[in-house]
N, C-alpha and C positions, 0 to 999 in steps of 0.2 A: 438210714440206707441204701446201698447203692444201687444206682438205675447206670444200665448198659443201652447207652445209645446206639445203634446198628443202622441204622440210615440217619440219612443227611435235614437236620431238623435246623429248625432256626438257630442263628447263634444266643440273642434278650433271653430267646425261653429257656435255653441251657442257661445261663448267666443266671435266669431265677429262680431255677429252681435249683441253682449251689447258695446261694443267698440265701434260701427257706432252710438249707441245712445238710441236704441231699451230694450225698457224694455221685457224684456224676460222674461216667467215665465216656468218651467221645472213638467210636471207634465202626464211624460210618461209611467203610468201607470190607467193614469184616467179612470173611469167607465162611461159607457154611462148615466148612473144615472147622477152622479157630471157632468159630459161636457153636458150635457141640460141645471145645474140649470150655470153652471161658463160661457159659452161661454159669454155670457150679456155683460160681462167684458171686450171684448177683440175687436180689431180696425182687426188681423191678426188670424189665424191658420194654424199649420204643420203635417200636416199628413205623414203618411204612409200607410199598407195595413188594420194596424187593426184599427183600425177609419175610423167609418163609416159614412156619414156626408151627412145622409136625408134631404127631405122638411122639414121635422119637428124638425131638429134640427136648420135648417136656419132660421127656424120663430123666436127661440127665439134670433138667434141671432145679435140684434136692431145696434149693432153697427161696427157690420162686414164685412172690406172689402176687403180682402185678403185669400185665403184660396192657403196656395201652398203646393201639393204633393209630395214627395218624395218618388221618383218614375215615372214609367210610368204607369201604366193602371191608369182610372179615374174612374173606377164603382167602386168605394167604396164613390162618390161622387154624390149629387146630381145636374147635372153643370147644363144643363138645366135652373133647382130651384132656382138656385146660380149665372147664367149671369143676369137671371128673376130682380132678386133682389139687381142688379146692383153690386156682387159683383163678382170680379177678380177668373180666377181659373190658377194657373200655373201645370206647372210637371218639373220634371227633365227626357225628357227620354233618353235624350244619355248617363248618369252618370253609370248607369247599366249594359249599354248594353252586354258588352263583358263579364261580371261576366258569364250571364245569358247563353251566344252565350258557353265560357266551357264549365259550367255544360252542356249543347245539347250534347257534343264533347265528355267529360266525356258520359255519360249514351250513347253516341251511342256502346263504346268501352266496357261496363259494358254490354250491353247487348250480345257482340256475345262472351266477354269471361264471364263466368257468377261470378265475382270476386266477392259483395255477395257473391251470395248462395256458390261457395267453402271455404270464410271466413269463414260462417255459419261454414261448417261440417268440419272443424278446428279445431275449437272451443271447438265443439265436443266431440274432440278427434280423428276423421274420417279421413282416408288415403284416400278418392276416386278419384285419379290418373285419370282411366280408365275413370271413369264418367263424366268429368270436360277435360279432352282430345279430345275434340268435336265442338271447337270453332270454329268462322268465324274470316278473315279478310276484313278490312272495302275497302282494296285496289281493286279501279276496280269496288268496285258496285258503283247501285243508290240511292245521296237521293234526295227526291220530299221536299220542306218546301214547307206549306201549309202558304202564305205572301213571306214578303223580305222586312224591316223597316231594320230599321240601328241594330235590331239584326238575322236576316233570312238573312243579306251580311253577316253580322261579320260572323257568321256558312255556310254559303257559302264561305268563305274566308277559315278556317282553313279547310275545309272539300275537298276542293278542293286541299288543300296541303297534303293532307295524300293517296289521289290516289283516290279521291271519283269523278263521274259524276253526276254534280248537277243539278240538274232541279228544276222548280219554278212555284207557281203558284200563278199570285194575277191580283186583278179584273182590275188595270189600268195597262200601258205600260209599261215598266221598261226595261234598259239597264244594265248587269252587264256583265268584261270583263270573261269572259271563264264560262257565266252559260247560259242556256236556259229558255228562260217561254214560256210554253204549259199549256196548260191545262187544268182544274184542270182532267176532264174524265183522260187526257193521261199519270198528273200527278200520277194516282191513278195503271193507269194501267201497268207503266214499272218501281216506284218505290217501289229497293229491302229496303230504309229503309225510313219515312213519321215523318216530325220535323214539329208541329203548330207552329208559329210564328206570330198570328191574333191575335185583340179584341176581349173578347168579348160581340157584337152588335147581332141585329137582324138577321142580314147577315150569322152569323158568326157560330149561335147557333147551335150544332150539325154541322155543315160544315160535316165532320166524321159522318155519323151515318148508319143505315145498310145497306142504301143501298148503302153508300160510299164502309164500310169494303169489300161488294160482289164484286165491279171493282177493288181490288187491287191482289195479286199475293197472291195465300197459299204462308206462311211461311213469311210474310210480318214482320216488326218492324217496333212498333209507339214510337214518343216520345212527349212530351208536358210539355218544363217547359213553355209557352206561359200563355193561362187564363183557366180556367174551366170554364163547360159548352160549350165548340168548342168544345168536342166529349160527342156522347151519351153513358156512364158508361155501361150503360144493356146491350150497342150493343157487345163493346164493350169486354166485361165480355163475349158474347156469344163466341165472336168471337177465343177470346184467350180460349177457354176450349174444341172449337171443332179444333182449331188447324190452322185455316185459319190465325191467323195472332201468329209467333211465340215469340213474348217477348212483352214489350210494359214498362215503363219506362216515370213515371208519374209526377213532381212538386208540380203538380196545380193538383185541383176536383170542380166540380158542387156545392157540396154541405162543405164549408172545416171548419165549424162551430161546425156539427156535424155528418155526415159519416164522411164523412176524405177519404172516396177510402177504409174504409175497405170491402168494395165485396169485394174487390182484394187480401187482405191478409190472403187467403186458398189458391192464386196459386204460385207457384215456381218460373213461367216467366216473374214473375211481379216484378218491385224493383218501389220506388217510393223515394220522398224527404215530409217533411213537409209545401213546398214551400219556399226554399232557393233559385231561384236564383239567386236575387240580394244579396245575402249573404257574399257577401267577405271582409273583412277588406277593399280593396283599393275600392270598389265598395260604401261601409259607407260613407269614406273620398269623395269621387263627387260627390257626393249625398247632404252630409252636406253642401259642396264649392258652390255648384250648391241652394239650400235651402237659405243658406246665400246670396249668388248675387242678387237673385229673392224679398229678404227682404229689407238689404240696399236700394236699388235701388229704387221700394217702398216705402220708410220711404223718404227716400230726395225726393223724383220725391213729395210727396204727408205733408210731413209732416214736416223737418226739414227747 
């Protein structure tokens, strides 16, 4: 089995696949143009968030039988089209969950205690003790989770340990100890903090839009370490400028190729990062391990 690794993947995972007998080529900086030519030679491919696998690429992949997405989201892959061509699509949903959950918690702290802004001030030679001594505590505040799967449930556990009252919304019924499921409208009305943990689908597109923002408490904080496109960023910008939303922490954006959240650059109450939720050494190792497990299992079932 010939496998192409298109994005950075843990070297130990690559070594394991090779030891199992898989012919692995690592081209983790391959361009879309080169990929469209090279893909014809491979039975399987590994991608993360950088590489896109649209229908046009799949049409050129005459021998492709398996696509492995190292990570959770599959929005960079035309899954339905791939499966219609008999190509199996797999991902590693559990491997990076804790890393994303920890970043979410970190952002909650950074919003109420303006760590990033205070650091910038200090580096500029200033000593603005009074300005930065007006923070808030998380203890006793209500955190509303929009979506509560693997990542959301971990956020709930960690936030509960900090003394937060955690409520969540999801379309299907779910029970978690110490956490209350509510309607979306109730979540919007009650939450001091709202964190999104849903995939970007037609149903969740702009689930936080102008109408939803209007139903929130004045001075709410919003965190999105989930997927871009679930928040109407233009509406969020307006709500931040008006003070309806006190602050936002964004790791993902609707357009991460061109705009990349630049609309928020002039707002000091917004902090962000370039989609690094899964970017820890531990998560990278776990993702690589699951990628290797999937590839080796498929190889042994179909090629060995």
